[in-house]
N, C-alpha and C positions, 0 to 999 in steps of 0.2 A: 238603536236597532242595528244589527250586524247586516251589512252588504250582500247582496246575491252574488256569488261568484262566477267566472266566466274565464274559461281557459281555451284560448286559440293558437294554432300553430301554424307555421309555413313550414313544407320540407326543409330540410336541413341541405344546403345546395353544395354540390360538388364544386370545389373552389377551382373554377375555368380561370385562365388567364386572360379571358376576353369576356366582360359580361356585356350582355346584351339586352334590350328591351322585353324579352320575354322572360328574363330573371325578374326584372323590377314588376312585372304585370301581377303575378301571383302576391307578391309581397304587398305590393299597394293596396291590392283587395284586403288581403288580411288585416293591414293597418288601418284601412276605412272602417272594417267591422269592429276591429278592437276601440277604434276613437268612439264610434256609434254606441257600442257598450258601455264604454265611461259616461258618455254623455247621458245615457239612462241611469247612472248611477251605479252601476256596477263595479265589483271589486275583480279589475281585469289582469291576467297573467298573457303576456303576448310575447311567445318564445319564437326565434328563428336562430341560425347558426350555419355551420359548414361541415361537412360530410367528406372527412379527411383522409380517409384510408382506401386502399385497393390497389389492383395491379397498375392501373391506369395513371395514377400518382406516382408509383415508383420508376415506372417506365419514362413518364414525362420529366421527373427530377434527374434522371440517369442523363436524359437527352440535353436537360440544361446544366448538367455538371456540380449539381449541388445534391446535399441530401434531401429526403422527401419531406423531413420536417422544415428546412429552411425553403424549401419551395412552397409549403403551403402558407407559412408565416407571411412570405412576401404577398402572396395574394390576397390572404386575408386581412393582415394589418398595415401593407405597404400602400404606397400612394395609390390611389384610385382603385384601392382593393374591394372585398366584400363590405368591410365596415365603411369606407369612405361614401360608397355608393347609396348604403342605407341611410347617412347621415345626408346626404345630398338631397335624397327623395324624401326626407323628413318622415322617415319611419321609426314610429314610437315603441319599438320592441321593449319589452322590461327586462328581458334577458336573453344572453346570447350564448351558445353552447357551441363549442368546437369539440369534434369527438376525438380529438387529441390530448383534452384536457384530462388530465391524471385521475380525478375524481369520477369521470364517466369510463376510463380504462378498467378501472377496478370494480365499477359496478357492473361492466357488461361480463366481466370474468366471473362474477358472483351468478349472474344471471345463466350464463352457459352452464356453470356447474351444477346449478339447481335442476335445470331441464335435463341435464345428462345422468344426474343422481335418481331423478324421477323414471328414466328409461325413456324418454321423449327425444332424446337425442343419442345415436348409437353411431359406433365407426364402421366404415365399409369402404368400398372404393367407387369413386366416381369416373363415368365414363359416358361421354356424351358431347353435346356443344358448348362453347361459352363464347358470348359477346364481350369483350374487352371493355368497350367505350360505355355500356349499360351494366357493367360488372353483374350480368346476367346468365342463368344456366338454362337451357332448352333443351326438349325433346325434339327428335327429328320431325315429328307430325307439328310440332308447335311454328317450326320453321315457316317463312313465306317465301317461297322461290329459293329456298335453300339457305337463307338469311334472317337476321334477326329480324322478329316481327315488330319491334318498338322503332328502331334505328335505321333498319334496313342495309345494315353493314354485312359484311363477311364474319362468320363466325368459326371458331378453330375447334377443333377436336381437342378434348382435354380428358386426359386419365391420371387420377393420382388417388393415393389414400386420403380419405375425407370422412368428417364425420357427417350426419344426417339428420334432419329434425323428422319426426312421424307426423308431418303436415296431413297424410293420408288419413290418420286417426281422427282428425278433427273436421273432415271432408262435410260429413252431414250437420253437423252444426254450424259451419259456415254457411253452408247453402240455406238454413233455416234463416240465419241471420240477415243474410241480403235478401231472400225473398219475401220474409215475412216481418221486416221491421223497416224504418227509414234510415237505417244505419248508414247504406251508400247511397248519395245523391249527386246529381239527378238521376231520376230513375232509368234512365236510358243505360247508365252504366251498368246496372245490376244485370241486363239482359248480356251484356257484353263478358261479364266475368263469369256468370253461370255456363253460358254455352261455349265459351272458349277454354275455359279452365276446370270448372268442375264437372260439367257433363263428360268429358273424355275421361275423366278420372284423376284425382289429385295425387301425384306422386310425392314420396316423400324429397325434402327439400335438402340439396347439399349445405352446408353451413360451416364448413371451414375449407381452407386452402393449404398446400403445403409447397406448392410452386413459386410463391414468392414471400417476402417476408415483412411488409409495409402493411401491418394491421396488428389489431390487439392480439397478443398471444394467449393460446389456451394453456392455461398455468398448469394443469394437469398432465400435459401431452406436447411437451417442446416439439417444435418443428410445424407446429398446427396454428394457424391464425384465424380467428373469427371472420367469418364471411361477413363481407360490408353490409348487408341489409340487416342482418342480427343486430351487428353493431349500431347502424344508423337508426333503425325504428325504435329500438328503447331509449333513445335520446328524449325522448317526450315525457318520460317519467324520471330518467337520471337527471335532468335539469332541474328537475323539483327536490330532489335529494333521496330518489328511491335508492335503496341499498350503498347511500353514502352520507358522509356528514358534513358534506359542502353547504346544501341547502336542507331546508326542515318545512317543506310546502307540499309535500307528496299528498298528506291528508286531506289539506286545505284545497286544492285544485283539481285532483285526478278524481274521476275522469275527465279527461279533455271534451268541452261542449263540441269542438269542431277542428278537426285536421284539414285545412285547404293544401290541395296537391294537384299536380298537373295530371292530366289524363294517362300519361305515359307510365307513371308509378302508381295509378289506381290498383293494379294487381297485387303489390307488395303491402299497400295499405288496409285492402278490403279483404284479402284470404289470408295472406302470411301474418301479418300484424296480428287480426283477431285471433288465429290460431294459436300463434306464440302467447299471448296474453292467457288465451284459455288454458295452455299449459302451466303457466305461472300463477295460475286461478286469481288472476288481477281483473278487476272490473275492465269493459271495454270503453272505448270512446263513445260518445252518443252520436256523432257524426263524422263521416269523411265525405268531403265534398270534391269530386273530380273536375276541376275546370278544362276548359279548351285551350288551345294553342294560339299564340300568335302567328299569323302565316306571313310570310312575304313572297309574292310572286307565285302564289298557290302552293307554296312548301313551307315547312316549320323551320323557324328560324334556328341556324346551326352554324357554328364558327367553322366546321368542316365542309358546308356547302359555300362559305365565302358570303352569306348574305345577313350579318349580323348589323343590327342597327344600335348605335352609341347611343345610350341614354344619357350621357354626359354632355353629348353634342346638343341634343335635342332640349334637354333642361337649361342648359345655358343660353340657348338660342330662345327659346319660348317661355322658358320660367317653368320652375319645379310644379307650382300649383296647374298650369294649363297641361302639363305633360300628365299628372296624375288624374286630371279630370278625364281627359280624353281616354286613357285606358279603360275608366270605370264606365263612362257614359256610352261609349261606342259599340263595345262588343258585348253581347250576351254572356254573362259569365260562365255557364257550362255549354257553350259552344266555339268551335273556333272562329277566329277574327282575321279579316284580311289587312294588314297594316300597310300603309303608305304616308309619307310625307304630305301628299295632297289632302288625304283625309284629315291628318293632323291638324292642318292649318284650317281648313273648312271647318271642323268642329270648333277651333277655337272662335273664329270670325263669326260663325253663327250663333252659338249658344252664349260663349263668354263675352264677346265684344258687343255683338249686336241685341242681344237679349238682355242678360244680366248687367253687362257694362252699362248700357245705355240707360236701364230702368235706373240703377243707382244715380248716373250721372245727370240725368234730366230732372231726377226727384229733389236731389240734393241742390242743384243749380236754382229749381223754382223755390225752394224753401229760403234761400239766399237771398235771391232777388226780390221775391215778394214779402217777405217778413224777417229781412235780416238776419236769417240762419236760426230762428226758433219761433215755433209756432205760438199761437195765444192759447191760454187757458180756456178750457171748452171747446177746442179743436176738435175732438174726439165725437162730438154730437152735433147734429145737423136737423134743423127742421126741415129743409127741404132737401129730400132724398130721391135718388132715381133708381130703376132695378139694376143698372151696372153697378151700385155700389153693394147691393146685397149680393150679388153674383161673386164679385170679387172677396168680400169678406167671408162668405160662406165657403169657397174655395180653398182660402188660405186657412179657415180655422178647421177644416176638415183634414188638412194636409197631412199633419203629423200621423194620425192613425193609419191613413193608406201608405205612406212611406214605412212606418214599423212593420207593418203587415210585409213588405217587399224585403226590407232589411233582414227580418227573421226567417225570411225562406230564401237567405243568400243570392238575392236578387237585386244587387246594387243599380244595374243599368235600369231598371224599372223603376225603383226609387227616384234615381235621377230623373227619370222621364216625368214622374208626379210632379216633382218641384218645378220643372220648367214648363208645366202646363201652366202652373199658377204664374211662374214668371211672365209668360207671354199673354196670360190674361192682365196682368198688371199692366203691361206696355199697351194693351188694347185700351184699357180703362183711362190711360192718359189721352189717348185719341178721343174716345166717348165723352170726355168731361171738359176737354180742352182748356185746361189752367190758364194759359194765356189770353183765353176770350174771356173767362171771368175776371181776372186781373184788369181788364179796361175799366171796371167801374166797381172798385173796393168796396165802395159804401154800401151798394147793394149786395155784392157777390163775397165779400171777404170771407164770411162766415162759412159759405158755401167751398170756397177755393182752401182755405184751412183744413175743412173737413176731408177733402180729396187729396190733398197731400199728405195729411195723417194716415189714411187708409193705404196708400202708397208707401209709406214708411212701415207700417205695420206688416203689410204682406212682404216687403222686403226682409223684414226683420225676421220673420218665421221663416222665410227660405234661407236666410243667412244661418239661422242654428243648424238646419238640417243639411246644408252644404258643409258645414264645417268639417266632417269626418272625411270629406274628399279633398277641400281645398282651405285648410285651416289658415294658412299665413293671409291668404286674401279675404278671408272671413274677418280677421282681426281688423285690416282695413276697411272692410265693409261697416262692421259695427262703428267704428271710431267715426265715419262720414255720416252715418244715419242717427247716431246719439242714442245708440243702445249700449248701455253699459253693463257689467257682467250679470247683475240681477236678472236682466232680461235677455239673456243669453242661454237660459237653461233649458232643459228637457221640458219641464212642466210649464214653462212659460211659451213653448211653442205650440201649445194647444190651448193658449188664452189670448183670445185678441182683444187688444186695448191693454196689453201690459207695458207698453213703451210709455213713460213719462209725457205729458202732451207738449210740454215746454221745453224738454230737452234740447241741447244744442245741435244744430245740424251744420257741418262742414264740408264744402264741395272740395275733395282731394284730387289727386291725380286719378287718371282712369286706370279702374282695375286690371282691365285687359284691353289694350290698344288693339286697333283693326290692323290685321298683318297684310303687305303686299304680297299675295301669293307668288306671282314670277320672280320677284326680287328675292323673297323668303328661300325658294327652291334653288335659286342658283347662288345663294349664298351657303346653303346647307351642302350642295354639290362639293363647292370649293373648300369648306371646314370638313367634310368627311375625307375627301381625297388628301387634305394635308394631314390628317390625323393617321391616315395610312402611311403615308410618307415618313411621318414622325416615329412610327411604330415598327419601322424597318430597322433592323440590326445595323450596326458599323460594319462594313463589310470589306475585306482586303482580297483582291483578286490578282491571280498572278499576271504580269504583264502581257500582253500579247508581243509575240514573236516578229520580227522585222524581216527574217529571212522568207523569202515567197519558196512556195513549193509549186511546180508545175503542174497544170492539169492532169497530164497523163500519170504522173506520179501518183498524185490524189486518189485517182481511180483505180490503182492497183490493189488499194486496201479494199476489202470485201466485208462489209457491214451488214449483219445478220440479225434479224429477230431470233432470241433463243428463249426455251421457257424452262424454269426451273425444276427439274423433276426431284433432286434432291440436293441436300446441303449439310455439311457437315464440319466442324471445326477439325483443323489437322493436328494429330498428337505432336504435343511437344513444341508447337509453335502458338505463340500469342497472338500472331496477325493473322496467318492463313485460313481461309474457306476453300472447302474442296465443293465445286460445283458438279452435279451430274445434269447435262442440258441435252433437251431434244432441239437439235438444230435443223430439223426438217429432212434428215438424209437417211433416217432410220435407224441410224448408229447413233447411240449415245456419245456425247462430247464432254471431256473434262477439263475444265479450266480452275487454275487454282488464282485466288486473288486475295491481296493482304489487306482486307477490309474489316475483321474481325472486331478491332476498336469501335467500329461504327454500327455493325450490324449483327444481330442474333441470327444463326442458322435457320432456327424455324419460320422466322418473320420473311423470309425470302422465297421459301417452296410455293410454288405455283406462279410466281410472278414472270413476266415477260419483261427482259432485260436486251440490251443490244450488246453485240459482240464483233469484235475483227475476228475472224475464223481461219485466214489466210497466213498468219503469221508462224515462224517455224516453232516448231515444240521446244520447250525447255523444261529443264529439271529444277524442283523446288523439294527441300527436304525429302529427296529421293522420289518424288511423285511428278510425273508428265503432265505438263499444263499446255494445251493446244489453243492458243488464243487470249485475247485479252478482253473483260468487261469493260465497258465504257462508262466513266462516272465524270461528275461536276465537283471541282473542289474550290474551296474558298477558305479564309482566315476569318473567324468572328471572336472579336474580343481576345485576341491573342491565341485563340484555338483553333487547328485546323479542322474543317467539318468537310464530309465526303457524302456525296448524294448519288447512288447508282442511278443512270439513266433506266427509267421504266416505261413502257409504253401500253397502250390499250390491248388489254387480253384478247381483244378480237383479232389482232394483228397474228397469223399464223406463223408457226415456228418455221425459221428458213427465210421468209419474206426478206428481200434484197432492200436495204436502204439505198436511195438514188437521190 
């Protein structure tokens, strides 16, 4: 009989040069779900990968002095890159796609052409707001306080020739999909999408760019590259072989059973993605699930905010399974969760060390002490039973069905809570039955004692099976200790009380999860994270300090002022000079020329607040007069000169004097 198919994906990640625990969260959830579906006997395809095109990649590569492909290659395949992190976290993906893969590039060109030939993509001029970090276009009405509604950063005015996708054409069908099916989950996300994007009127979507080159070329119109979200979203199909010969799994696995995505990209997956699939006349995925964010100090984890938590440090300190468990146990998957190291340690100590670890340790120790590591034949039956026996066996026997219901509803946190109700009940059962007291008279109570220990081993076995998707390595050790071989680690056996052979050997091993000293661990974490920050700093060379002293009165003659950049442009026939038009607070524009074009493009400096010396004598440069000097910091990094203009808070008014 052919296995039932299950196709699950994570979003393909922008290859950030600093991965944090937030990246890990979604992928661990996807991995646990994929492992659960495999446990049930399904033929699973689990896809992840990296989204490698776009303007921000091109900019970062330029800053690093390498090509965009070299930049992403290092982050994806280099030490502690994306693939290394997934290996560390024991991610069991079946396929990994990079949007720079040649087969994907060719497929996207065919897809773009098909939608164009159908009339759903047309050429026009884009004029509006663009958020470079999010690779997102916004209308004025969609901005929040004039900034990107997703990340809160400044947006740029953008105007260029572009192709557009007729998103508005599919507005009614997308609304019906969202409002009248369970396509988008949790349900609260539906209200957000309809109210914020569909009710105001879906506008056609800009789907090509001409202002940068790092993207998939529109092969029938040189100069245009495909907008990154068209490129990225269709990876879910190209990775199966859609419109390419790299793979041949499209008919087998598509449509996807579920896309797990962060809530910041739900709009793309629940509105733009189905509309493009409708245009292509392709089946829609069954579900999109938009999970919440991990928050730190009340804000979303973000490298730009300086609040990144390093998963390598946490995994190396506490173990991969402990970290995986914490992420899935602690935070409701559809909601935001507040991360802290204290909460991580508390969860490990309470659930893994005290509850699960103690249950395994006490049970195996007593089996070894009282029966030499093997219970006697007939131990699963007992003439003398008590109500607590039935309570434990009933709870463990019913666990699989309750667990299955929650896992199928994409609620791993609730599924884990149900497992730990049984684990806690088993620990209580030890106290109720007092095996140590029974052992005092083995002639009279030996049968009862063996029965109690068998019940504990069976409850532990069932819980271990259902914990396997979350803590797979630890469950291997658990099964070895309680004497549960592969035949009784199956999905079917999780619903069958008494599947464990009565005389199977039991061996107390090392503690699965030792208890952690909170105060000591927090201090060690602080030291490790501080050391990691220092190690990440580039080797810098700075100019030696001058030994000649300047008297205070001479220094005070330099007039340092805050100036605001009204306009900036490259000086013709000069590779170095930028011409600044500045508001210096006097009411008359000030012109300063600066040889920093190697380090900055003119458009990225407009609107910035800088520092200038304004009382230097005028000097001519390339026939233009420069009245002052902008203040910069200079150093050498890996043999290359680096320059940073001193920028200050925009709240400082033009003309403010530095003192």
